[in-house]
KEZALUM-996007 format. One record per atom (N, C-alpha, C, O): x, y, z; chain; residue in three letters; residue number from 1; atom name. Coordinates in steps of 0.2 Angstrom, whole numbers, plus 2048, in hexadecimal, padded with zeros to 3 digits. Example, Ala and Ser with C-alpha at 12.3 -4.5 7.8 and 13.67 -1.06 7.14 Angstrom:
2
842	7E4	827	A	ALA	1	N
83E	7EA	827	A	ALA	1	CA
842	7F0	827	A	ALA	1	C
847	7EF	82A	A	ALA	1	O
840	7F5	823	A	SER	2	N
844	7FB	824	A	SER	2	CA
840	800	827	A	SER	2	C
843	806	828	A	SER	2	O
***
This chain:
169
886	7FB	7FE	A	MET	1	N
884	7F6	803	A	MET	1	CA
87E	7F2	801	A	MET	1	C
879	7F5	800	A	MET	1	O
87E	7EB	801	A	ALA	2	N
879	7E7	7FF	A	ALA	2	CA
873	7E6	803	A	ALA	2	C
86E	7E5	801	A	ALA	2	O
874	7E8	80A	A	ASN	3	N
86F	7E7	80F	A	ASN	3	CA
86B	7EE	811	A	ASN	3	C
86A	7EE	816	A	ASN	3	O
86B	7F2	80C	A	VAL	4	N
867	7F8	80D	A	VAL	4	CA
860	7F7	80E	A	VAL	4	C
85D	7F3	80B	A	VAL	4	O
85D	7FA	813	A	LEU	5	N
856	7FA	815	A	LEU	5	CA
852	7FE	810	A	LEU	5	C
850	804	812	A	LEU	5	O
851	7FC	80A	A	ASN	6	N
84E	801	805	A	ASN	6	CA
847	804	807	A	ASN	6	C
846	80A	806	A	ASN	6	O
843	800	80A	A	TYR	7	N
83C	802	80C	A	TYR	7	CA
83C	807	813	A	TYR	7	C
837	80A	814	A	TYR	7	O
842	807	816	A	LEU	8	N
842	80A	81D	A	LEU	8	CA
848	810	81C	A	LEU	8	C
84A	812	822	A	LEU	8	O
84A	812	816	A	ALA	9	N
84F	816	816	A	ALA	9	CA
84E	81D	819	A	ALA	9	C
852	821	81B	A	ALA	9	O
847	81F	819	A	ALA	10	N
846	826	81C	A	ALA	10	CA
845	826	824	A	ALA	10	C
844	82B	827	A	ALA	10	O
846	820	827	A	TYR	11	N
845	81F	82E	A	TYR	11	CA
84C	820	831	A	TYR	11	C
851	820	82E	A	TYR	11	O
84C	821	838	A	SER	12	N
852	823	83B	A	SER	12	CA
857	81D	83B	A	SER	12	C
855	817	83A	A	SER	12	O
85D	81E	83D	A	ALA	13	N
862	819	83D	A	ALA	13	CA
861	814	843	A	ALA	13	C
862	80E	842	A	ALA	13	O
85E	817	848	A	THR	14	N
85C	813	84E	A	THR	14	CA
856	80D	84C	A	THR	14	C
857	808	84D	A	THR	14	O
851	810	848	A	THR	15	N
84C	80B	846	A	THR	15	CA
84F	806	841	A	THR	15	C
84D	800	841	A	THR	15	O
853	808	83C	A	GLN	16	N
856	804	837	A	GLN	16	CA
85A	7FF	83B	A	GLN	16	C
85A	7F9	839	A	GLN	16	O
85E	801	840	A	SER	17	N
862	7FC	844	A	SER	17	CA
85E	7F7	848	A	SER	17	C
860	7F1	848	A	SER	17	O
858	7F9	84A	A	GLN	18	N
853	7F4	84E	A	GLN	18	CA
851	7EF	849	A	GLN	18	C
850	7E9	84A	A	GLN	18	O
84F	7F1	843	A	VAL	19	N
84D	7ED	83D	A	VAL	19	CA
852	7E8	83B	A	VAL	19	C
851	7E2	83B	A	VAL	19	O
858	7EB	83B	A	GLU	20	N
85E	7E6	839	A	GLU	20	CA
85F	7E1	83E	A	GLU	20	C
861	7DB	83D	A	GLU	20	O
85E	7E3	845	A	GLY	21	N
85F	7DE	84A	A	GLY	21	CA
859	7D9	84A	A	GLY	21	C
85B	7D3	84B	A	GLY	21	O
853	7DA	848	A	LEU	22	N
84E	7D5	847	A	LEU	22	CA
850	7D1	841	A	LEU	22	C
84E	7CB	842	A	LEU	22	O
852	7D3	83C	A	ILE	23	N
854	7CF	836	A	ILE	23	CA
85A	7CA	838	A	ILE	23	C
85A	7C4	837	A	ILE	23	O
85F	7CD	83B	A	ALA	24	N
865	7C9	83D	A	ALA	24	CA
863	7C4	842	A	ALA	24	C
866	7BE	842	A	ALA	24	O
85E	7C5	847	A	ASP	25	N
85C	7C0	84C	A	ASP	25	CA
857	7BB	849	A	ASP	25	C
854	7B8	84D	A	ASP	25	O
855	7BC	843	A	ASN	26	N
84F	7B8	840	A	ASN	26	CA
849	7B9	843	A	ASN	26	C
845	7B4	844	A	ASN	26	O
847	7BF	845	A	GLN	27	N
841	7C1	849	A	GLN	27	CA
83C	7C5	845	A	GLN	27	C
837	7C6	848	A	GLN	27	O
83E	7C7	840	A	LEU	28	N
83A	7CC	83C	A	LEU	28	CA
833	7C8	83A	A	LEU	28	C
82E	7CB	83A	A	LEU	28	O
834	7C2	838	A	SER	29	N
82E	7BE	836	A	SER	29	CA
829	7BD	83C	A	SER	29	C
823	7BE	83B	A	SER	29	O
82C	7BB	841	A	ASP	30	N
828	7BA	847	A	ASP	30	CA
825	7C0	849	A	ASP	30	C
81F	7C0	84B	A	ASP	30	O
828	7C6	849	A	PHE	31	N
825	7CC	84B	A	PHE	31	CA
81F	7CE	846	A	PHE	31	C
81A	7D0	849	A	PHE	31	O
820	7CD	840	A	LEU	32	N
81B	7CF	83B	A	LEU	32	CA
815	7CA	83C	A	LEU	32	C
80F	7CC	83C	A	LEU	32	O
816	7C3	83C	A	LEU	33	N
811	7BE	83D	A	LEU	33	CA
80D	7BF	843	A	LEU	33	C
807	7BD	844	A	LEU	33	O
810	7C1	849	A	GLN	34	N
80D	7C2	84F	A	GLN	34	CA
807	7C8	84E	A	GLN	34	C
802	7C7	851	A	GLN	34	O
809	7CD	84A	A	LYS	35	N
804	7D3	849	A	LYS	35	CA
800	7D1	844	A	LYS	35	C
7FA	7D3	844	A	LYS	35	O
802	7CE	83E	A	TYR	36	N
7FE	7CD	838	A	TYR	36	CA
7FE	7C5	837	A	TYR	36	C
802	7C3	832	A	TYR	36	O
7FB	7C1	83A	A	PRO	37	N
7FC	7BA	839	A	PRO	37	CA
7F9	7B7	832	A	PRO	37	C
7FB	7B1	830	A	PRO	37	O
7F5	7BA	82F	A	THR	38	N
7F2	7B7	829	A	THR	38	CA
7F2	7BD	823	A	THR	38	C
7F2	7C3	824	A	THR	38	O
7F2	7BA	81D	A	ALA	39	N
7F2	7BE	817	A	ALA	39	CA
7EA	7BF	815	A	ALA	39	C
7E6	7BB	817	A	ALA	39	O
7E9	7C5	812	A	HIS	40	N
7E2	7C6	810	A	HIS	40	CA
7E0	7C1	80A	A	HIS	40	C
7E4	7BD	808	A	HIS	40	O
7D9	7C2	808	A	THR	41	N
7D7	7BD	803	A	THR	41	CA
7D5	7C1	7FD	A	THR	41	C
7D1	7BE	7F9	A	THR	41	O
7D7	7C7	7FC	A	VAL	42	N
7D5	7CB	7F6	A	VAL	42	CA
7DA	7C9	7F1	A	VAL	42	C
7DF	7CD	7F0	A	VAL	42	O
7D9	7C4	7ED	A	SER	43	N
7DE	7C1	7E9	A	SER	43	CA
7DE	7C3	7E1	A	SER	43	C
7E2	7C2	7DE	A	SER	43	O
7D8	7C6	7DF	A	ASN	44	N
7D8	7C7	7D8	A	ASN	44	CA
7D5	7CF	7D7	A	ASN	44	C
7D3	7D2	7DC	A	ASN	44	O
7D6	7D1	7D1	A	ASN	45	N
7D4	7D8	7D0	A	ASN	45	CA
7CD	7DA	7D1	A	ASN	45	C
7CB	7DF	7D3	A	ASN	45	O
7C8	7D5	7D0	A	LYS	46	N
7C1	7D7	7D1	A	LYS	46	CA
7C0	7D7	7D9	A	LYS	46	C
7BD	7DC	7DB	A	LYS	46	O
7C3	7D3	7DD	A	ALA	47	N
7C2	7D4	7E4	A	ALA	47	CA
7C6	7DA	7E6	A	ALA	47	C
7C3	7DD	7EB	A	ALA	47	O
7CB	7DC	7E4	A	LEU	48	N
7CF	7E2	7E6	A	LEU	48	CA
7CB	7E8	7E4	A	LEU	48	C
7CA	7ED	7E8	A	LEU	48	O
7C7	7E8	7DE	A	TYR	49	N
7C3	7EE	7DC	A	TYR	49	CA
7BE	7EF	7E2	A	TYR	49	C
7BC	7F4	7E4	A	TYR	49	O
7BA	7E9	7E3	A	HIS	50	N
7B5	7EA	7E8	A	HIS	50	CA
7B8	7EC	7EF	A	HIS	50	C
7B4	7EF	7F3	A	HIS	50	O
7BD	7E9	7F1	A	TYR	51	N
7C1	7EB	7F7	A	TYR	51	CA
7C2	7F2	7F8	A	TYR	51	C
7C0	7F6	7FD	A	TYR	51	O
7C5	7F5	7F3	A	VAL	52	N
7C7	7FC	7F2	A	VAL	52	CA
7C0	801	7F2	A	VAL	52	C
7C0	806	7F5	A	VAL	52	O
7BC	7FE	7EE	A	MET	53	N
7B5	802	7ED	A	MET	53	CA
7B1	802	7F4	A	MET	53	C
7AE	808	7F5	A	MET	53	O
7B2	7FD	7F8	A	ALA	54	N
7AE	7FD	7FE	A	ALA	54	CA
7B2	803	803	A	ALA	54	C
7AE	806	806	A	ALA	54	O
7B8	803	803	A	LEU	55	N
7BC	808	806	A	LEU	55	CA
7BA	80F	804	A	LEU	55	C
7B9	814	808	A	LEU	55	O
7BA	810	7FD	A	LYS	56	N
7B8	816	7FA	A	LYS	56	CA
7B1	819	7FC	A	LYS	56	C
7B0	81E	7FE	A	LYS	56	O
7AC	814	7FC	A	ASN	57	N
7A5	815	7FD	A	ASN	57	CA
7A5	817	805	A	ASN	57	C
7A0	81B	806	A	ASN	57	O
7A9	814	809	A	GLN	58	N
7A8	816	810	A	GLN	58	CA
7AB	81D	812	A	GLN	58	C
7A8	820	816	A	GLN	58	O
7B1	81F	80E	A	PHE	59	N
7B4	825	810	A	PHE	59	CA
7B4	82A	80B	A	PHE	59	C
7B4	830	80D	A	PHE	59	O
7B4	829	805	A	LEU	60	N
7B4	82E	800	A	LEU	60	CA
7AF	82D	7FB	A	LEU	60	C
7B0	82D	7F5	A	LEU	60	O
7A9	82D	7FD	A	ARG	61	N
7A3	82C	7F9	A	ARG	61	CA
7A2	831	7F4	A	ARG	61	C
7A0	82F	7EE	A	ARG	61	O
7A4	837	7F5	A	LYS	62	N
7A3	83D	7F0	A	LYS	62	CA
7A9	83E	7EC	A	LYS	62	C
7A9	843	7E8	A	LYS	62	O
7AE	83A	7EC	A	SER	63	N
7B4	83B	7E8	A	SER	63	CA
7B3	838	7E1	A	SER	63	C
7AE	835	7E0	A	SER	63	O
7B7	83A	7DD	A	ASN	64	N
7B7	838	7D6	A	ASN	64	CA
7B7	830	7D6	A	ASN	64	C
7B9	82D	7DA	A	ASN	64	O
7B3	82E	7D1	A	PRO	65	N
7B2	826	7D0	A	PRO	65	CA
7B9	823	7CE	A	PRO	65	C
7BD	826	7CB	A	PRO	65	O
7B9	81C	7CF	A	LEU	66	N
7BF	818	7CD	A	LEU	66	CA
7BD	814	7C7	A	LEU	66	C
7B7	811	7C8	A	LEU	66	O
7C1	814	7C2	A	SER	67	N
7BF	810	7BD	A	SER	67	CA
7C3	809	7BD	A	SER	67	C
7C0	804	7BA	A	SER	67	O
7C8	809	7C0	A	LYS	68	N
7CC	802	7C1	A	LYS	68	CA
7D0	802	7C7	A	LYS	68	C
7D3	807	7C9	A	LYS	68	O
7D0	7FC	7CA	A	VAL	69	N
7D4	7FA	7D0	A	VAL	69	CA
7D7	7F4	7CE	A	VAL	69	C
7D4	7EF	7CE	A	VAL	69	O
7DE	7F3	7CE	A	ILE	70	N
7E1	7ED	7CC	A	ILE	70	CA
7E8	7EC	7D0	A	ILE	70	C
7EB	7F0	7D2	A	ILE	70	O
7EA	7E5	7D1	A	TYR	71	N
7F0	7E4	7D3	A	TYR	71	CA
7F5	7E5	7CD	A	TYR	71	C
7F3	7E3	7C7	A	TYR	71	O
7FB	7E7	7CE	A	ASP	72	N
7FF	7E9	7C8	A	ASP	72	CA
806	7E6	7C9	A	ASP	72	C
809	7E8	7CE	A	ASP	72	O
808	7E1	7C5	A	ASP	73	N
80E	7DE	7C6	A	ASP	73	CA
814	7E2	7C4	A	ASP	73	C
81A	7E1	7C5	A	ASP	73	O
813	7E8	7C0	A	THR	74	N
818	7EC	7BE	A	THR	74	CA
81A	7F1	7C2	A	THR	74	C
81F	7F5	7C1	A	THR	74	O
817	7F2	7C8	A	LEU	75	N
819	7F8	7CC	A	LEU	75	CA
81F	7F6	7D0	A	LEU	75	C
820	7F0	7D2	A	LEU	75	O
824	7FA	7D0	A	ASN	76	N
82B	7F9	7D3	A	ASN	76	CA
82B	7FB	7DA	A	ASN	76	C
82C	801	7DC	A	ASN	76	O
82A	7F6	7DE	A	VAL	77	N
82A	7F8	7E6	A	VAL	77	CA
831	7FB	7E8	A	VAL	77	C
831	7FE	7ED	A	VAL	77	O
836	7F9	7E4	A	LEU	78	N
83D	7FC	7E6	A	LEU	78	CA
83D	803	7E5	A	LEU	78	C
841	807	7E8	A	LEU	78	O
839	806	7E1	A	GLN	79	N
839	80D	7E0	A	GLN	79	CA
833	810	7E4	A	GLN	79	C
831	816	7E2	A	GLN	79	O
831	80D	7E9	A	GLN	80	N
82C	80F	7EE	A	GLN	80	CA
825	810	7EB	A	GLN	80	C
821	813	7ED	A	GLN	80	O
824	80C	7E5	A	ALA	81	N
81D	80C	7E2	A	ALA	81	CA
819	806	7E4	A	ALA	81	C
81A	801	7E1	A	ALA	81	O
816	807	7EA	A	LEU	82	N
812	801	7EC	A	LEU	82	CA
80B	801	7E9	A	LEU	82	C
808	7FC	7E9	A	LEU	82	O
809	807	7E7	A	GLY	83	N
802	808	7E4	A	GLY	83	CA
803	80E	7DF	A	GLY	83	C
808	812	7E0	A	GLY	83	O
7FE	80E	7DB	A	LEU	84	N
7FE	814	7D7	A	LEU	84	CA
7F7	816	7D5	A	LEU	84	C
7F3	812	7D4	A	LEU	84	O
7F6	81D	7D6	A	HIS	85	N
7F0	820	7D4	A	HIS	85	CA
7F1	824	7CE	A	HIS	85	C
7F5	828	7CE	A	HIS	85	O
7ED	822	7C9	A	SER	86	N
7EE	826	7C2	A	SER	86	CA
7E7	829	7C1	A	SER	86	C
7E2	827	7C2	A	SER	86	O
7E8	82F	7BE	A	PHE	87	N
7E3	833	7BB	A	PHE	87	CA
7E3	834	7B4	A	PHE	87	C
7E8	837	7B2	A	PHE	87	O
7DF	831	7B0	A	VAL	88	N
7E0	831	7A9	A	VAL	88	CA
7DA	836	7A6	A	VAL	88	C
7D4	835	7A8	A	VAL	88	O
7DC	83B	7A2	A	SER	89	N
7D7	83F	79F	A	SER	89	CA
7D6	83D	797	A	SER	89	C
7DB	83C	794	A	SER	89	O
7D0	83C	795	A	ARG	90	N
7CF	83A	78E	A	ARG	90	CA
7CA	83F	78B	A	ARG	90	C
7C5	840	78E	A	ARG	90	O
7CB	841	784	A	VAL	91	N
7C5	844	781	A	VAL	91	CA
7C1	83F	77D	A	VAL	91	C
7C3	83B	779	A	VAL	91	O
7BB	83F	77F	A	GLN	92	N
7B6	83B	77C	A	GLN	92	CA
7B0	83F	779	A	GLN	92	C
7AC	842	77D	A	GLN	92	O
7B0	83F	772	A	GLY	93	N
7AC	844	76F	A	GLY	93	CA
7AE	84B	771	A	GLY	93	C
7B3	84D	770	A	GLY	93	O
7A9	84F	773	A	GLY	94	N
7AA	856	775	A	GLY	94	CA
7AB	857	77D	A	GLY	94	C
7AC	85C	77F	A	GLY	94	O
7AC	851	780	A	LYS	95	N
7AD	851	788	A	LYS	95	CA
7B3	84E	78A	A	LYS	95	C
7B6	84A	787	A	LYS	95	O
7B6	851	790	A	LEU	96	N
7BC	84F	793	A	LEU	96	CA
7BA	84A	798	A	LEU	96	C
7B7	84C	79D	A	LEU	96	O
7BC	844	798	A	LYS	97	N
7BA	83E	79C	A	LYS	97	CA
7C1	83D	7A1	A	LYS	97	C
7C6	83C	79E	A	LYS	97	O
7C0	83C	7A7	A	ALA	98	N
7C5	83B	7AC	A	ALA	98	CA
7C4	834	7AF	A	ALA	98	C
7BF	832	7B1	A	ALA	98	O
7CA	830	7AF	A	LYS	99	N
7C9	829	7B2	A	LYS	99	CA
7CF	829	7B8	A	LYS	99	C
7D4	82B	7B7	A	LYS	99	O
7CD	826	7BD	A	ASN	100	N
7D1	825	7C3	A	ASN	100	CA
7D2	81E	7C3	A	ASN	100	C
7CE	81A	7C3	A	ASN	100	O
7D9	81C	7C4	A	GLU	101	N
7DB	815	7C4	A	GLU	101	CA
7DF	814	7CA	A	GLU	101	C
7E3	818	7CC	A	GLU	101	O
7DE	80E	7CE	A	ILE	102	N
7E3	80D	7D3	A	ILE	102	CA
7E6	806	7D1	A	ILE	102	C
7E3	801	7D0	A	ILE	102	O
7ED	806	7D2	A	ARG	103	N
7F1	800	7D1	A	ARG	103	CA
7F5	7FE	7D7	A	ARG	103	C
7F8	803	7DA	A	ARG	103	O
7F4	7F8	7DA	A	ILE	104	N
7F7	7F6	7E0	A	ILE	104	CA
7FC	7F1	7DE	A	ILE	104	C
7FB	7EC	7DB	A	ILE	104	O
802	7F2	7E1	A	GLY	105	N
808	7ED	7DF	A	GLY	105	CA
805	7E6	7E1	A	GLY	105	C
802	7E5	7E6	A	GLY	105	O
807	7E1	7DC	A	ALA	106	N
805	7DA	7DD	A	ALA	106	CA
808	7D7	7E3	A	ALA	106	C
806	7D2	7E6	A	ALA	106	O
80D	7DA	7E6	A	VAL	107	N
810	7D8	7EC	A	VAL	107	CA
80B	7D8	7F2	A	VAL	107	C
80C	7D4	7F7	A	VAL	107	O
806	7DB	7F1	A	PHE	108	N
801	7DC	7F6	A	PHE	108	CA
7FB	7D6	7F6	A	PHE	108	C
7F7	7D6	7FA	A	PHE	108	O
7FC	7D2	7F1	A	LYS	109	N
7F7	7CC	7F0	A	LYS	109	CA
7F8	7C7	7F6	A	LYS	109	C
7F3	7C4	7F8	A	LYS	109	O
7FE	7C7	7F9	A	ARG	110	N
7FF	7C2	7FE	A	ARG	110	CA
802	7C6	804	A	ARG	110	C
807	7C5	806	A	ARG	110	O
7FE	7CB	806	A	ALA	111	N
800	7CF	80C	A	ALA	111	CA
7FA	7CF	811	A	ALA	111	C
7F4	7CD	810	A	ALA	111	O
7FB	7D2	817	A	PRO	112	N
7F6	7D2	81C	A	PRO	112	CA
7F1	7D7	81A	A	PRO	112	C
7F2	7DC	816	A	PRO	112	O
7EB	7D6	81C	A	ASP	113	N
7E5	7DB	81A	A	ASP	113	CA
7E7	7E2	81C	A	ASP	113	C
7E5	7E7	818	A	ASP	113	O
7EA	7E3	822	A	ALA	114	N
7EB	7EA	824	A	ALA	114	CA
7F0	7ED	81F	A	ALA	114	C
7EF	7F4	81E	A	ALA	114	O
7F4	7EA	81C	A	PHE	115	N
7F9	7ED	817	A	PHE	115	CA
7F5	7EF	810	A	PHE	115	C
7F7	7F4	80D	A	PHE	115	O
7F1	7EA	80E	A	LEU	116	N
7ED	7EC	808	A	LEU	116	CA
7E8	7F2	80A	A	LEU	116	C
7E7	7F6	805	A	LEU	116	O
7E6	7F2	810	A	MET	117	N
7E1	7F8	811	A	MET	117	CA
7E5	7FE	811	A	MET	117	C
7E3	803	80F	A	MET	117	O
7EB	7FE	814	A	MET	118	N
7F0	804	815	A	MET	118	CA
7F1	806	80E	A	MET	118	C
7F1	80C	80C	A	MET	118	O
7F3	802	809	A	ILE	119	N
7F5	804	802	A	ILE	119	CA
7EF	807	7FE	A	ILE	119	C
7EF	80B	7FA	A	ILE	119	O
7E9	803	800	A	SER	120	N
7E3	806	7FC	A	SER	120	CA
7E1	80C	7FF	A	SER	120	C
7DF	811	7FB	A	SER	120	O
7E1	80E	805	A	VAL	121	N
7DF	814	808	A	VAL	121	CA
7E4	819	806	A	VAL	121	C
7E2	81F	804	A	VAL	121	O
7EB	818	805	A	HIS	122	N
7F0	81C	802	A	HIS	122	CA
7EE	81F	7FB	A	HIS	122	C
7EE	825	7FA	A	HIS	122	O
7EC	81A	7F7	A	GLU	123	N
7EA	81B	7F0	A	GLU	123	CA
7E4	81F	7F0	A	GLU	123	C
7E3	823	7EB	A	GLU	123	O
7DF	81D	7F4	A	LEU	124	N
7D8	820	7F4	A	LEU	124	CA
7D9	828	7F6	A	LEU	124	C
7D6	82C	7F3	A	LEU	124	O
7DE	829	7FB	A	ALA	125	N
7DF	830	7FD	A	ALA	125	CA
7E1	834	7F7	A	ALA	125	C
7E0	83A	7F7	A	ALA	125	O
7E4	831	7F2	A	HIS	126	N
7E7	835	7EC	A	HIS	126	CA
7E1	838	7E8	A	HIS	126	C
7E2	83C	7E4	A	HIS	126	O
7DB	835	7E9	A	LEU	127	N
7D5	838	7E5	A	LEU	127	CA
7D4	83F	7E7	A	LEU	127	C
7D1	843	7E3	A	LEU	127	O
7D5	840	7EE	A	LYS	128	N
7D4	847	7F0	A	LYS	128	CA
7DA	84B	7F1	A	LYS	128	C
7DA	851	7EF	A	LYS	128	O
7E0	848	7F3	A	GLU	129	N
7E6	84C	7F4	A	GLU	129	CA
7EB	849	7EF	A	GLU	129	C
7ED	843	7F0	A	GLU	129	O
7EE	84C	7EA	A	LYS	130	N
7F3	849	7E6	A	LYS	130	CA
7F9	849	7E9	A	LYS	130	C
7FD	844	7E7	A	LYS	130	O
7FB	84D	7ED	A	GLN	131	N
802	84E	7F0	A	GLN	131	CA
802	84A	7F7	A	GLN	131	C
7FD	84A	7FA	A	GLN	131	O
808	848	7F9	A	HIS	132	N
809	845	800	A	HIS	132	CA
80A	84B	804	A	HIS	132	C
810	84C	806	A	HIS	132	O
805	84E	806	A	ASN	133	N
805	854	80B	A	ASN	133	CA
802	853	811	A	ASN	133	C
7FF	84D	812	A	ASN	133	O
801	858	815	A	LYS	134	N
7FE	857	81C	A	LYS	134	CA
7F6	855	81B	A	LYS	134	C
7F4	851	81E	A	LYS	134	O
7F3	858	816	A	ALA	135	N
7EC	856	815	A	ALA	135	CA
7EB	84F	812	A	ALA	135	C
7E6	84C	814	A	ALA	135	O
7F0	84D	80E	A	PHE	136	N
7F0	846	80C	A	PHE	136	CA
7F0	841	812	A	PHE	136	C
7EC	83D	812	A	PHE	136	O
7F5	842	816	A	TYR	137	N
7F6	83D	81C	A	TYR	137	CA
7F0	83E	821	A	TYR	137	C
7EF	839	824	A	TYR	137	O
7ED	844	822	A	LYS	138	N
7E8	845	826	A	LYS	138	CA
7E2	841	823	A	LYS	138	C
7DE	83E	827	A	LYS	138	O
7E1	841	81D	A	LEU	139	N
7DC	83D	81A	A	LEU	139	CA
7DD	835	81B	A	LEU	139	C
7D8	831	81C	A	LEU	139	O
7E3	833	81A	A	CYS	140	N
7E5	82C	81B	A	CYS	140	CA
7E3	82A	822	A	CYS	140	C
7E1	825	823	A	CYS	140	O
7E5	82E	827	A	THR	141	N
7E4	82C	82E	A	THR	141	CA
7DC	82D	830	A	THR	141	C
7DA	82A	834	A	THR	141	O
7D9	831	82C	A	HIS	142	N
7D1	831	82D	A	HIS	142	CA
7CF	82A	82B	A	HIS	142	C
7CA	827	82E	A	HIS	142	O
7D1	828	825	A	MET	143	N
7CE	821	823	A	MET	143	CA
7D1	81B	827	A	MET	143	C
7CE	816	827	A	MET	143	O
7D7	81C	829	A	LEU	144	N
7DB	816	82C	A	LEU	144	CA
7DF	819	832	A	LEU	144	C
7E4	81B	831	A	LEU	144	O
7DC	81A	838	A	PRO	145	N
7DF	81D	83E	A	PRO	145	CA
7E6	81B	83F	A	PRO	145	C
7EB	81F	841	A	PRO	145	O
7E8	815	83E	A	ASP	146	N
7EF	813	83F	A	ASP	146	CA
7F3	812	839	A	ASP	146	C
7F7	80E	838	A	ASP	146	O
7F1	817	834	A	TYR	147	N
7F5	817	82E	A	TYR	147	CA
7FC	817	82E	A	TYR	147	C
800	813	82B	A	TYR	147	O
7FF	81B	832	A	HIS	148	N
806	81C	832	A	HIS	148	CA
80A	816	835	A	HIS	148	C
80F	814	833	A	HIS	148	O
807	812	83A	A	GLN	149	N
80A	80C	83D	A	GLN	149	CA
809	807	837	A	GLN	149	C
80E	803	836	A	GLN	149	O
804	806	834	A	LEU	150	N
803	801	82E	A	LEU	150	CA
808	803	829	A	LEU	150	C
80A	7FE	826	A	LEU	150	O
809	809	827	A	GLU	151	N
80E	80A	822	A	GLU	151	CA
815	808	824	A	GLU	151	C
818	805	820	A	GLU	151	O
817	809	82A	A	PHE	152	N
81D	807	82D	A	PHE	152	CA
81D	7FF	82D	A	PHE	152	C
822	7FC	82A	A	PHE	152	O
818	7FC	82F	A	ASP	153	N
818	7F4	82F	A	ASP	153	CA
818	7F2	828	A	ASP	153	C
81B	7EC	827	A	ASP	153	O
815	7F5	823	A	THR	154	N
815	7F3	81C	A	THR	154	CA
81C	7F3	81A	A	THR	154	C
81E	7EF	816	A	THR	154	O
820	7F8	81C	A	ARG	155	N
827	7F9	81A	A	ARG	155	CA
82B	7F3	81D	A	ARG	155	C
830	7F1	81A	A	ARG	155	O
829	7F1	823	A	LEU	156	N
82D	7EC	826	A	LEU	156	CA
82B	7E5	822	A	LEU	156	C
830	7E1	821	A	LEU	156	O
825	7E5	820	A	TYR	157	N
823	7DF	81C	A	TYR	157	CA
827	7DE	815	A	TYR	157	C
829	7D9	813	A	TYR	157	O
827	7E4	812	A	LEU	158	N
82B	7E4	80C	A	LEU	158	CA
832	7E3	80D	A	LEU	158	C
835	7E0	809	A	LEU	158	O
835	7E5	812	A	THR	159	N
83C	7E4	814	A	THR	159	CA
83D	7DC	815	A	THR	159	C
841	7D9	813	A	THR	159	O
838	7D9	819	A	HIS	160	N
838	7D2	81A	A	HIS	160	CA
838	7CE	813	A	HIS	160	C
83C	7CA	812	A	HIS	160	O
833	7D0	80E	A	LEU	161	N
833	7CD	808	A	LEU	161	CA
83A	7CE	804	A	LEU	161	C
83C	7C9	801	A	LEU	161	O
83D	7D4	805	A	ASP	162	N
843	7D5	802	A	ASP	162	CA
849	7D1	804	A	ASP	162	C
84D	7CE	801	A	ASP	162	O
849	7D0	80B	A	ARG	163	N
84F	7CD	80E	A	ARG	163	CA
84E	7C6	810	A	ARG	163	C
852	7C1	80F	A	ARG	163	O
847	7C4	812	A	VAL	164	N
846	7BD	814	A	VAL	164	CA
842	7B9	80F	A	VAL	164	C
843	7B3	80E	A	VAL	164	O
83D	7BC	80C	A	GLY	165	N
839	7B9	807	A	GLY	165	CA
831	7B9	80A	A	GLY	165	C
830	7BD	80E	A	GLY	165	O
82D	7B5	807	A	SER	166	N
826	7B5	809	A	SER	166	CA
825	7B4	810	A	SER	166	C
828	7B0	813	A	SER	166	O
820	7B8	813	A	LEU	167	N
81E	7B7	81A	A	LEU	167	CA
819	7B1	81A	A	LEU	167	C
819	7AE	820	A	LEU	167	O
815	7B0	815	A	TYR	168	N
80F	7AB	816	A	TYR	168	CA
811	7A6	811	A	TYR	168	C
813	7A7	80B	A	TYR	168	O
80F	79F	813	A	PRO	169	N
811	79A	80E	A	PRO	169	CA
80C	79A	808	A	PRO	169	C
80C	795	804	A	PRO	169	O
***
């Protein structure tokens, strides 16, 4: 079936049916624009680094440092990779050096600020919790209390991009 809701596959048939109804009635754009009328202004890697570091310094001050935060054009959003946290270990001299990197899908360059914050919080939570477990989601909601709603709305946004196209001119 060509019209599979890739980003909402884990949700109930009722929820998927409601989203299909919004799409069929050309109301998904209006729904998203009413909640999220503008895109953020974090448009380059340097600004993204500062954006994520501000969140890290606010909530995870004592966590491992980040060496890189970038938008990544190669992340495959269809495989549910909206962002990526990588941990690289290298031997330098007689010491083992660890580097943490966050890569955020380039699709978020023109997204609402709330969605960029949600994906940033998600990737930052991986500094403390590697797996998507109860502790991981508890940390996400500590940093962003409406994390779960924003994750769902982000999936609606990605569905919109997939089915309708860009939300913002």
